[in-house]
N, C-alpha and C positions, 0 to 999 in steps of 0.2 A: 467561706467555711474553712477552718483549719482543723487539723487532727492533733490531739494531744498525745503526750507520751503514755498516759494512762490508757487511752483508746488503743494505741499500738500494743501495749502489754496485753490488753484484753484480747485483741485479735490473735496475738501470739499464743495465748492460752487456749483459745478456741481451735487454733491450728495445731496445738500440741508442739509448739516450737519453743525451745529453751533459748531465750535471748539474754544476753548480758546487758548491763545498764547502758554500756557504750553503744551496743547495737540498737537498743530501744531509742536512744537519742538520735542515732544515725538515721534509722528507718522512719522515725517521726518526721524528720526534716525532708526526707525524700518523698514520703507519702503526701506530706503537705504540698510539695511542689507539683506532684502528679494531680492531686485534687484541684489545685489552682489552674493547671493547664486544661483539665477537662471542663471546668467552669467557664474558661475563656472560650473554648470550642462551642459550648452550649449557648453562648451569647450571640453567635452568628445568626443572622436572619436566614432561616431556611424554609420559609414559606413557598410553596410551589416547587420545591426541589424534592424529587422522589428519593427515597432511601435507597442505598446501593450496598452491595455485598463486596464489590471489587472496585478498585480504583480505575481499572481499565476493562474494556469489554472482554468477556470470556467467550472464546470461540472453541468449538469442538473440533479437535485436529485428528480425530480418529476416522478411519475409513468405514464405509458401510459394511455390514456383515454380508458375506457372500457364501452361499452354500457350495461346499467342495466335497469331492469324494474322500473317503477315508480308507484306512488299511483294513484288510480282512484280518480275523484272528490269526490265521496262518501266517500272514505277512508280518503282523506285529510280533509273533513269537519266533519268527525265523532266525533272528540273530541272538536269541536268548541261550545262555549256556545249558540251562536245564528247565524243562517244563514238566508240569504234572496236571493231567486232566484239562489241557487246553488253557492253563494259567502259568504265569511266572512262578518259579520255585525260588524262594528266598530263605535265608537262614532265620531261625527262630530268634526273636530278640527279647521275648518275655519268658520267664520261667513258669512252668506249671506248678500249681499248688497241690 
């Protein structure tokens, strides 16, 4: 199966891409090669081979979650330059209407 220049132009219109005549010819050749490569891959006998998502086994390298102590509100606010009602006080970034 090959792709024609008109089909590439149609795909470009659907994708809202403005392609020149030279680009249409260039991409038609490239897409034709890609479609041919995919067709060759599909010819491989794959009966009994399970589908896979990765070429190599995926291993979770993260550690298990461990419950640990946390800071009290007073400890968390102890290094803050200014606090207000037990919260960090930060400058306003949005203007009021």
